[in-house]
MIDOSE-1310 file (N, C-alpha, C; in nm, 2 decimals, decimal comma, always signed):
residues 236
mrrl	+0,09/-0,13/+0,00/-0,02/+0,00/-0,02/+0,10/+0,13/-0,02; +0,08/+0,21/-0,09/+0,15/+0,34/-0,11/+0,11/+0,43/-0,01; +0,19/+0,53/+0,03/+0,18/+0,61/+0,14/+0,13/+0,73/+0,06; +0,00/+0,79/+0,10/-0,06/+0,91/+0,07/-0,04/+1,05/+0,14
dfqr	+0,01/+1,01/+0,27/+0,01/+1,14/+0,38/+0,15/+1,16/+0,38; +0,24/+1,13/+0,31/+0,40/+1,14/+0,32/+0,42/+1,28/+0,33; +0,48/+1,35/+0,41/+0,52/+1,49/+0,40/+0,66/+1,53/+0,35; +0,76/+1,45/+0,38/+0,88/+1,46/+0,34/+0,94/+1,33/+0,27
ktrv	+1,00/+1,38/+0,13/+1,06/+1,26/+0,05/+1,15/+1,18/+0,10; +1,16/+1,04/+0,09/+1,22/+0,98/+0,14/+1,36/+0,97/+0,05; +1,48/+1,00/+0,11/+1,61/+1,03/+0,05/+1,67/+0,91/+0,02; +1,72/+0,88/-0,10/+1,78/+0,77/-0,16/+1,93/+0,82/-0,21
ivvd	+2,03/+0,72/-0,18/+2,14/+0,72/-0,24/+2,17/+0,59/-0,34; +2,20/+0,59/-0,44/+2,21/+0,48/-0,54/+2,41/+0,44/-0,56; +2,41/+0,33/-0,50/+2,56/+0,31/-0,54/+2,58/+0,21/-0,64; +2,66/+0,23/-0,74/+2,66/+0,16/-0,88/+2,76/+0,21/-0,93
dnyd	+2,87/+0,12/-0,99/+2,99/+0,17/-1,05/+2,94/+0,16/-1,20; +2,82/+0,14/-1,24/+2,79/+0,15/-1,38/+2,69/+0,27/-1,40; +2,76/+0,38/-1,48/+2,69/+0,50/-1,47/+2,56/+0,52/-1,52; +2,54/+0,44/-1,66/+2,42/+0,44/-1,71/+2,31/+0,35/-1,62
hasg	+2,35/+0,28/-1,59/+2,24/+0,21/-1,47/+2,21/+0,28/-1,37; +2,30/+0,35/-1,30/+2,28/+0,41/-1,19/+2,18/+0,55/-1,24; +2,22/+0,60/-1,36/+2,14/+0,73/-1,41/+1,98/+0,68/-1,44; +1,98/+0,55/-1,48/+1,84/+0,50/-1,51/+1,77/+0,50/-1,42
irel	+1,83/+0,45/-1,29/+1,77/+0,41/-1,16/+1,73/+0,54/-1,11; +1,81/+0,64/-1,11/+1,78/+0,78/-1,05/+1,67/+0,85/-1,12; +1,65/+0,83/-1,26/+1,53/+0,89/-1,32/+1,42/+0,81/-1,30; +1,43/+0,68/-1,26/+1,30/+0,60/-1,22/+1,24/+0,64/-1,11
inle	+1,31/+0,66/-0,99/+1,31/+0,67/-0,88/+1,25/+0,81/-0,86; +1,30/+0,93/-0,92/+1,27/+1,04/-0,91/+1,12/+1,08/-0,98; +1,08/+0,96/-1,04/+0,94/+0,99/-1,11/+0,84/+0,96/-1,00; +0,88/+0,91/-0,89/+0,79/+0,89/-0,78/+0,78/+1,01/-0,69
neye	+0,66/+1,05/-0,64/+0,65/+1,16/-0,58/+0,73/+1,15/-0,42; +0,71/+1,02/-0,38/+0,76/+0,99/-0,24/+0,91/+1,00/-0,21; +1,00/+0,96/-0,33/+1,12/+0,93/-0,33/+1,19/+1,05/-0,39; +1,34/+1,09/-0,34/+1,42/+1,17/-0,41/+1,56/+1,11/-0,42
vian	+1,62/+1,07/-0,52/+1,77/+1,03/-0,52/+1,85/+1,17/-0,50; +1,91/+1,16/-0,38/+2,01/+1,29/-0,33/+2,16/+1,27/-0,39; +2,20/+1,15/-0,42/+2,31/+1,15/-0,48/+2,34/+0,98/-0,54; +2,47/+0,97/-0,61/+2,49/+0,85/-0,68/+2,66/+0,87/-0,64
agna	+2,68/+0,72/-0,63/+2,84/+0,71/-0,59/+2,86/+0,56/-0,68; +3,00/+0,60/-0,71/+3,05/+0,48/-0,80/+3,13/+0,38/-0,76; +3,15/+0,40/-0,61/+3,22/+0,31/-0,55/+3,19/+0,31/-0,39; +3,21/+0,21/-0,33/+3,19/+0,19/-0,17/+3,24/+0,32/-0,11
nvai	+3,36/+0,37/-0,12/+3,42/+0,48/-0,03/+3,35/+0,60/-0,06; +3,34/+0,61/-0,18/+3,23/+0,78/-0,20/+3,11/+0,75/-0,13; +3,05/+0,63/-0,13/+2,90/+0,60/-0,10/+2,92/+0,64/+0,05; +3,03/+0,59/+0,12/+3,02/+0,58/+0,28/+3,04/+0,73/+0,31
slik	+3,12/+0,79/+0,24/+3,13/+0,93/+0,27/+3,00/+1,04/+0,26; +2,93/+0,98/+0,13/+2,81/+1,04/+0,12/+2,71/+1,02/+0,21; +2,71/+0,90/+0,27/+2,60/+0,86/+0,39/+2,61/+0,92/+0,51; +2,76/+0,92/+0,54/+2,79/+1,02/+0,65/+2,74/+1,14/+0,62
kyqp	+2,75/+1,22/+0,53/+2,73/+1,35/+0,51/+2,56/+1,39/+0,51; +2,50/+1,29/+0,44/+2,37/+1,33/+0,41/+2,25/+1,22/+0,52; +2,32/+1,11/+0,54/+2,24/+1,01/+0,64/+2,11/+1,01/+0,57; +2,09/+0,95/+0,45/+1,98/+0,92/+0,37/+1,90/+0,81/+0,44
divl	+1,77/+0,80/+0,41/+1,69/+0,72/+0,43/+1,71/+0,57/+0,39; +1,76/+0,56/+0,27/+1,76/+0,42/+0,18/+1,90/+0,45/+0,10; +1,98/+0,32/+0,10/+2,08/+0,31/+0,02/+2,05/+0,19/-0,08; +2,06/+0,23/-0,22/+2,05/+0,10/-0,32/+2,20/+0,04/-0,37
mdmn	+2,24/-0,05/-0,32/+2,38/-0,10/-0,30/+2,39/-0,20/-0,41; +2,50/-0,18/-0,51/+2,53/-0,29/-0,59/+2,63/-0,37/-0,52; +2,63/-0,51/-0,56/+2,73/-0,60/-0,48/+2,88/-0,59/-0,55; +2,88/-0,58/-0,69/+3,01/-0,60/-0,77/+3,09/-0,45/-0,80
mpdv	+3,16/-0,41/-0,71/+3,21/-0,27/-0,77/+3,36/-0,30/-0,73; +3,42/-0,17/-0,77/+3,58/-0,18/-0,77/+3,63/-0,16/-0,63; +3,72/-0,17/-0,58/+3,82/-0,18/-0,48/+3,74/-0,23/-0,35; +3,62/-0,17/-0,31/+3,54/-0,25/-0,20/+3,41/-0,32/-0,25
dgit	+3,40/-0,44/-0,21/+3,28/-0,52/-0,28/+3,17/-0,47/-0,18; +3,01/-0,51/-0,24/+2,92/-0,47/-0,16/+2,91/-0,54/-0,02; +2,94/-0,64/-0,01/+2,93/-0,69/+0,13/+3,00/-0,63/+0,23; +3,14/-0,60/+0,20/+3,23/-0,52/+0,29/+3,17/-0,38/+0,31
aisk	+3,10/-0,34/+0,21/+3,02/-0,19/+0,21/+2,90/-0,21/+0,32; +2,83/-0,30/+0,29/+2,71/-0,28/+0,38/+2,75/-0,32/+0,53; +2,86/-0,43/+0,55/+2,94/-0,40/+0,70/+2,96/-0,26/+0,74; +3,05/-0,19/+0,68/+3,07/-0,07/+0,70/+2,97/+0,03/+0,73
isel	+2,88/+0,03/+0,67/+2,77/+0,12/+0,69/+2,69/+0,09/+0,79; +2,67/-0,05/+0,80/+2,59/-0,08/+0,94/+2,67/-0,04/+1,06; +2,80/-0,03/+1,06/+2,88/-0,02/+1,16/+2,90/+0,15/+1,20; +2,82/+0,24/+1,11/+2,79/+0,39/+1,15/+2,67/+0,40/+1,21
nldt	+2,57/+0,30/+1,24/+2,46/+0,30/+1,34/+2,38/+0,44/+1,30; +2,35/+0,46/+1,20/+2,25/+0,52/+1,13/+2,14/+0,46/+1,13; +2,02/+0,54/+1,08/+1,91/+0,48/+1,05/+1,87/+0,44/+0,89; +1,96/+0,48/+0,81/+1,98/+0,43/+0,69/+1,96/+0,25/+0,67
riiv	+1,87/+0,24/+0,59/+1,84/+0,10/+0,52/+1,89/+0,08/+0,40; +1,93/-0,05/+0,42/+2,01/-0,08/+0,28/+1,92/-0,20/+0,20; +1,90/-0,15/+0,06/+1,87/-0,24/-0,01/+1,95/-0,29/-0,12; +1,97/-0,42/-0,13/+2,08/-0,45/-0,25/+2,01/-0,45/-0,38
ltay	+2,08/-0,40/-0,50/+2,02/-0,38/-0,59/+2,13/-0,44/-0,69; +2,13/-0,58/-0,75/+2,24/-0,64/-0,81/+2,19/-0,75/-0,92; +2,28/-0,81/-0,98/+2,28/-0,90/-1,08/+2,26/-1,06/-1,03; +2,35/-1,05/-0,92/+2,35/-1,20/-0,85/+2,25/-1,23/-0,77
ddpd	+2,19/-1,38/-0,81/+2,07/-1,43/-0,74/+2,14/-1,54/-0,64; +2,26/-1,54/-0,63/+2,34/-1,64/-0,53/+2,26/-1,65/-0,40; +2,22/-1,73/-0,34/+2,17/-1,74/-0,20/+2,25/-1,72/-0,10; +2,38/-1,76/-0,13/+2,50/-1,74/+0,00/+2,51/-1,58/+0,00
lifr	+2,51/-1,51/-0,12/+2,53/-1,37/-0,10/+2,41/-1,28/-0,05; +2,29/-1,36/-0,07/+2,16/-1,30/-0,03/+2,14/-1,31/+0,13; +2,22/-1,44/+0,17/+2,22/-1,46/+0,33/+2,34/-1,37/+0,41; +2,44/-1,35/+0,33/+2,56/-1,23/+0,40/+2,51/-1,11/+0,41
amkl	+2,43/-1,06/+0,27/+2,38/-0,94/+0,29/+2,29/-0,88/+0,39; +2,18/-1,02/+0,40/+2,08/-0,99/+0,50/+2,12/-1,00/+0,65; +2,26/-1,10/+0,65/+2,27/-1,09/+0,80/+2,37/-0,97/+0,84; +2,40/-0,90/+0,76/+2,50/-0,77/+0,77/+2,40/-0,66/+0,79
gakg	+2,28/-0,68/+0,77/+2,20/-0,56/+0,79/+2,10/-0,50/+0,67; +2,13/-0,57/+0,58/+2,03/-0,54/+0,44/+1,93/-0,56/+0,46; +1,82/-0,48/+0,45/+1,67/-0,50/+0,46/+1,59/-0,53/+0,32; +1,65/-0,55/+0,22/+1,60/-0,57/+0,12/+1,70/-0,62/+0,00
yilk	+1,67/-0,71/-0,10/+1,74/-0,75/-0,20/+1,66/-0,77/-0,33; +1,71/-0,72/-0,42/+1,65/-0,73/-0,57/+1,70/-0,74/-0,67; +1,69/-0,79/-0,76/+1,80/-0,80/-0,90/+1,76/-0,70/-0,98; +1,87/-0,66/-1,06/+1,83/-0,56/-1,15/+1,78/-0,60/-1,28
tmas	+1,75/-0,72/-1,31/+1,66/-0,80/-1,41/+1,49/-0,77/-1,37; +1,48/-0,72/-1,25/+1,36/-0,73/-1,23/+1,27/-0,62/-1,31; +1,14/-0,62/-1,27/+1,06/-0,50/-1,35/+1,06/-0,40/-1,27; +1,06/-0,27/-1,31/+1,06/-0,14/-1,22/+0,96/-0,13/-1,13
hqli	+0,85/-0,17/-1,15/+0,77/-0,16/-1,04/+0,80/-0,23/-0,89; +0,88/-0,35/-0,93/+0,93/-0,42/-0,79/+1,01/-0,34/-0,72; +1,11/-0,25/-0,79/+1,19/-0,17/-0,73/+1,12/-0,07/-0,65; +1,02/-0,01/-0,72/+0,94/+0,10/-0,65/+0,86/+0,02/-0,52
hald	+0,82/-0,11/-0,53/+0,75/-0,16/-0,44/+0,89/-0,21/-0,32; +1,00/-0,23/-0,34/+1,08/-0,26/-0,23/+1,12/-0,15/-0,16; +1,13/-0,03/-0,23/+1,13/+0,10/-0,16/+1,03/+0,12/-0,06; +0,91/+0,10/-0,12/+0,78/+0,11/+0,02/+0,80/+0,03/+0,11
evsq	+0,84/-0,09/+0,09/+0,83/-0,18/+0,19/+0,95/-0,13/+0,29; +1,06/-0,13/+0,25/+1,18/-0,11/+0,31/+1,15/+0,02/+0,41; +1,09/+0,16/+0,33/+1,09/+0,26/+0,40/+0,97/+0,25/+0,51; +0,90/+0,14/+0,52/+0,80/+0,13/+0,61/+0,82/+0,04/+0,71
gkiy	+0,96/+0,00/+0,71/+1,04/-0,08/+0,83/+1,01/-0,23/+0,79; +0,96/-0,25/+0,70/+0,98/-0,42/+0,66/+1,09/-0,45/+0,58; +1,09/-0,64/+0,56/+1,21/-0,66/+0,48/+1,15/-0,71/+0,36; +1,21/-0,68/+0,23/+1,18/-0,70/+0,12/+1,26/-0,81/+0,05
lpnv	+1,21/-0,92/+0,02/+1,27/-1,03/-0,06/+1,18/-1,07/-0,19; +1,19/-1,05/-0,31/+1,11/-1,12/-0,40/+1,08/-1,26/-0,36; +0,97/-1,30/-0,43/+0,90/-1,44/-0,42/+0,99/-1,53/-0,47; +1,07/-1,49/-0,60/+1,13/-1,58/-0,69/+1,25/-1,60/-0,58
lcsr	+1,32/-1,53/-0,49/+1,43/-1,54/-0,42/+1,43/-1,61/-0,29; +1,29/-1,57/-0,22/+1,26/-1,65/-0,09/+1,30/-1,79/-0,07; +1,24/-1,88/-0,17/+1,26/-2,02/-0,15/+1,39/-2,06/-0,11; +1,47/-1,99/-0,23/+1,62/-2,02/-0,22/+1,69/-1,97/-0,09
ffey	+1,65/-1,85/-0,06/+1,73/-1,81/+0,06/+1,69/-1,89/+0,17; +1,57/-1,93/+0,21/+1,53/-2,00/+0,34/+1,58/-2,14/+0,31; +1,61/-2,20/+0,18/+1,65/-2,34/+0,20/+1,80/-2,31/+0,23; +1,87/-2,23/+0,17/+2,00/-2,19/+0,19/+2,01/-2,16/+0,34
fqnf	+1,94/-2,10/+0,41/+1,94/-2,04/+0,55/+1,91/-2,19/+0,66; +1,82/-2,27/+0,60/+1,81/-2,39/+0,67/+1,92/-2,48/+0,68; +1,97/-2,50/+0,56/+2,09/-2,58/+0,55/+2,22/-2,53/+0,64; +2,23/-2,38/+0,63/+2,34/-2,32/+0,70/+2,32/-2,34/+0,86
eknq	+2,17/-2,36/+0,91/+2,18/-2,35/+1,03/+2,21/-2,51/+1,07; +2,18/-2,61/+0,98/+2,18/-2,74/+1,01/+2,35/-2,76/+0,99; +2,43/-2,71/+0,93/+2,55/-2,73/+0,93/+2,62/-2,66/+1,05; +2,57/-2,56/+1,09/+2,61/-2,50/+1,22/+2,60/-2,59/+1,34
qnas	+2,47/-2,65/+1,34/+2,45/-2,71/+1,45/+2,55/-2,87/+1,45; +2,55/-2,92/+1,32/+2,65/-3,02/+1,31/+2,80/-3,01/+1,38; +2,84/-2,89/+1,31/+2,95/-2,84/+1,33/+2,99/-2,81/+1,48; +2,88/-2,78/+1,55/+2,90/-2,73/+1,70/+2,90/-2,86/+1,77
yede	+2,82/-2,94/+1,71/+2,81/-3,09/+1,79/+2,94/-3,15/+1,75; +2,99/-3,16/+1,64/+3,13/-3,23/+1,63/+3,24/-3,18/+1,70; +3,23/-3,01/+1,72/+3,34/-2,96/+1,79/+3,35/-2,99/+1,94; +3,21/-3,00/+2,00/+3,20/-3,02/+2,14/+3,22/-3,18/+2,17
nnll	+3,23/-3,26/+2,08/+3,29/-3,39/+2,09/+3,39/-3,40/+2,02; +3,48/-3,32/+1,99/+3,62/-3,35/+1,94/+3,71/-3,33/+2,08; +3,79/-3,47/+2,09/+3,84/-3,47/+2,20/+4,00/-3,40/+2,19; +4,02/-3,35/+2,07/+4,13/-3,25/+2,08/+4,11/-3,15/+2,17
ndlt	+3,99/-3,11/+2,18/+3,97/-2,97/+2,29/+4,03/-3,02/+2,41; +4,03/-3,12/+2,45/+4,09/-3,15/+2,59/+4,25/-3,14/+2,59; +4,31/-3,14/+2,48/+4,47/-3,11/+2,51/+4,50/-2,98/+2,55; +4,61/-2,99/+2,63/+4,67/-2,89/+2,68/+4,77/-2,83/+2,55
nree	+4,82/-2,70/+2,56/+4,89/-2,63/+2,46/+5,00/-2,72/+2,42; +5,10/-2,76/+2,53/+5,21/-2,82/+2,53/+5,17/-2,97/+2,45; +5,04/-3,03/+2,50/+5,02/-3,16/+2,42/+5,01/-3,13/+2,30; +4,95/-3,03/+2,25/+4,92/-2,99/+2,09/+5,05/-3,00/+2,04
evls	+5,14/-2,91/+2,10/+5,27/-2,90/+2,04/+5,31/-3,02/+2,01; +5,33/-3,10/+2,13/+5,39/-3,25/+2,12/+5,31/-3,33/+1,98; +5,17/-3,34/+1,98/+5,10/-3,41/+1,88/+5,15/-3,35/+1,74; +5,16/-3,20/+1,73/+5,18/-3,15/+1,61/+5,33/-3,21/+1,55
lltq	+5,41/-3,22/+1,64/+5,51/-3,28/+1,59/+5,53/-3,43/+1,54; +5,42/-3,50/+1,63/+5,42/-3,65/+1,62/+5,33/-3,66/+1,46; +5,26/-3,59/+1,43/+5,18/-3,59/+1,30/+5,30/-3,55/+1,19; +5,41/-3,48/+1,22/+5,52/-3,46/+1,10/+5,61/-3,59/+1,11
gvty	+5,61/-3,70/+1,18/+5,69/-3,78/+1,20/+5,81/-3,78/+1,28; +5,81/-3,69/+1,38/+5,92/-3,66/+1,44/+5,94/-3,76/+1,55; +6,05/-3,80/+1,59/+6,04/-3,92/+1,69/+6,04/-3,86/+1,80; +6,05/-3,92/+1,92/+6,03/-3,88/+2,08/+6,15/-3,82/+2,09
kgva	+6,25/-3,82/+2,06/+6,39/-3,78/+2,09/+6,38/-3,64/+2,00; +6,35/-3,65/+1,90/+6,34/-3,53/+1,82/+6,23/-3,42/+1,90; +6,14/-3,48/+1,95/+6,04/-3,39/+1,97/+6,11/-3,31/+2,10; +6,19/-3,38/+2,20/+6,24/-3,34/+2,31/+6,32/-3,23/+2,27
qklf	+6,42/-3,23/+2,15/+6,52/-3,16/+2,14/+6,44/-3,03/+2,09; +6,35/-3,03/+2,01/+6,29/-2,92/+1,95/+6,20/-2,84/+2,05; +6,17/-2,92/+2,17/+6,09/-2,85/+2,26/+6,16/-2,81/+2,42; +6,30/-2,85/+2,38/+6,38/-2,84/+2,49/+6,35/-2,91/+2,61
iset	+6,29/-3,00/+2,61/+6,25/-3,11/+2,74/+6,29/-3,22/+2,73; +6,27/-3,30/+2,83/+6,37/-3,43/+2,83/+6,24/-3,53/+2,75; +6,32/-3,66/+2,70/+6,23/-3,74/+2,64/+6,16/-3,81/+2,73; +6,17/-3,82/+2,88/+6,07/-3,88/+2,95/+5,95/-3,78/+2,94
tvkt	+5,98/-3,67/+2,98/+5,87/-3,56/+2,96/+5,79/-3,59/+2,82; +5,83/-3,60/+2,77/+5,80/-3,61/+2,61/+5,67/-3,75/+2,60; +5,75/-3,87/+2,68/+5,67/-3,96/+2,69/+5,55/-3,96/+2,79; +5,58/-3,88/+2,87/+5,45/-3,83/+2,98/+5,35/-3,77/+2,88
hvnn	+5,38/-3,70/+2,81/+5,31/-3,61/+2,73/+5,22/-3,69/+2,66; +5,28/-3,77/+2,58/+5,24/-3,87/+2,46/+5,15/-3,95/+2,55; +5,17/-4,03/+2,67/+5,07/-4,10/+2,74/+4,92/-4,03/+2,76; +4,97/-3,89/+2,80/+4,83/-3,83/+2,83/+4,77/-3,81/+2,71
ifqk	+4,83/-3,79/+2,62/+4,75/-3,76/+2,47/+4,68/-3,88/+2,42; +4,73/-3,98/+2,47/+4,66/-4,15/+2,44/+4,53/-4,14/+2,51; +4,55/-4,12/+2,64/+4,44/-4,13/+2,73/+4,31/-4,03/+2,69; +4,37/-3,91/+2,66/+4,25/-3,80/+2,62/+4,19/-3,84/+2,49
lqvn	+4,26/-3,89/+2,38/+4,21/-3,91/+2,28/+4,16/-4,08/+2,25; +4,15/-4,14/+2,37/+4,11/-4,25/+2,37/+4,18/-4,36/+2,28; +4,32/-4,34/+2,27/+4,36/-4,42/+2,14/+4,49/-4,51/+2,22; +4,54/-4,60/+2,17/+4,64/-4,71/+2,21/+4,79/-4,67/+2,15
drtq	+4,79/-4,59/+2,06/+4,97/-4,57/+2,02/+4,95/-4,46/+1,92; +5,07/-4,45/+1,90/+5,10/-4,31/+1,81/+5,01/-4,30/+1,68; +5,01/-4,43/+1,59/+4,94/-4,42/+1,47/+4,81/-4,38/+1,49; +4,76/-4,44/+1,58/+4,59/-4,39/+1,59/+4,58/-4,25/+1,64
avly	+4,65/-4,20/+1,72/+4,67/-4,06/+1,77/+4,68/-3,96/+1,66; +4,79/-4,00/+1,56/+4,80/-3,94/+1,44/+4,67/-3,91/+1,35; +4,63/-4,02/+1,33/+4,50/-4,05/+1,25/+4,39/-3,95/+1,31; +4,38/-4,00/+1,44/+4,27/-3,90/+1,49/+4,26/-3,75/+1,47
aink	+4,41/-3,72/+1,49/+4,42/-3,58/+1,46/+4,40/-3,54/+1,32; +4,42/-3,60/+1,25/+4,43/-3,56/+1,09/+4,26/-3,56/+1,05; +4,18/-3,67/+1,11/+4,04/-3,70/+1,09/+3,97/-3,56/+1,15; +4,00/-3,51/+1,25/+3,92/-3,40/+1,33/+3,99/-3,27/+1,27
gfln	+4,08/-3,25/+1,19/+4,10/-3,13/+1,14/+4,23/-3,07/+1,21; +4,29/-3,14/+1,27/+4,41/-3,09/+1,37/+4,50/-3,01/+1,31; +4,55/-3,05/+1,18/+4,67/-2,99/+1,12/+4,61/-2,86/+1,05; +4,47/-2,83/+1,01/+4,43/-2,72/+0,99/+4,41/-2,62/+1,08
rqki	+4,39/-2,67/+1,23/+4,38/-2,58/+1,32/+4,52/-2,53/+1,35; +4,64/-2,60/+1,36/+4,76/-2,56/+1,36/+4,78/-2,45/+1,26; +4,75/-2,45/+1,15/+4,78/-2,35/+1,04/+4,72/-2,22/+1,07; +4,59/-2,24/+1,14/+4,53/-2,11/+1,16/+4,58/-2,04/+1,29
kiav	+4,64/-2,13/+1,37/+4,73/-2,07/+1,50/+4,86/-2,00/+1,45; +4,90/-2,07/+1,36/+5,07/-2,01/+1,30/+5,03/-1,88/+1,24; +4,92/-1,89/+1,15/+4,88/-1,77/+1,09/+4,85/-1,65/+1,17; +4,76/-1,67/+1,31/+4,74/-1,59/+1,37/+4,84/-1,51/+1,45
C-alpha cells in the first residue's frame, strides 16, 4: 500500500559503478513523488562518505564494485549506526550472497533484471520498516538458511565432541610434531624438554584421545582437522 500522507520525500543514494544503470535508476525513482535520489556513488568509499554527510533514508547497493565489494560496504555502513536502510540491487541471485547481505543488515534484496515496479515496491516496503525479498528469491534464501543452520549445529556438535579440545597447549605441540613424523627424541630436542617428559605428554595424549598408540593418535588428529587448526594458529 502506497503512502498518501507522506510529508517529506524519502531520500535515496544509489551506489553502482555502472553510470548508465545508476542514472536510469535515479530517473525511475525521481518519477515517484515519495522518493528523491540525492546522490549517486560509483564506489563504496565515496558512498560511505556521502552516507555520513547526508544520512539518507535508503541506500541502493550494488554488489560488484571496484576496490570494496558490496558485502564489505554493507558491513561498514552498518557500523555507522545510522537509521539508513540498505537494499541490495544487483545482478547476482546467489543465495549465499543474499544470506550474507541480510545477515549484515541489508533490509531488502532485488535483482537488476526485475521489473521497475518491483524496485518501487521494495522501496515502499523497506521505507515502512519491513523486509523485502522477491518471491522468486525467498525459497532459495530460506532453503540456504535452513541448510546453513543445520551445518552450524552439526559443526557445533562435532566440535563439542572433539577430544582434541581436551589437550593442553604443550600436548598440542607434541602431537603436532608427532603428525610430522618426528621421533620422541626429536620432539624432546625441538621443545627443549626431556624424552621422559615427552613420553609423559604422549601417554596423556593417548588417554585423552582414547587411543592406544602413536599411529591411532595421528590418524585421529588428521580426521578431526588438527592440522588445519595448527595452520590457523600459526597464521594468527
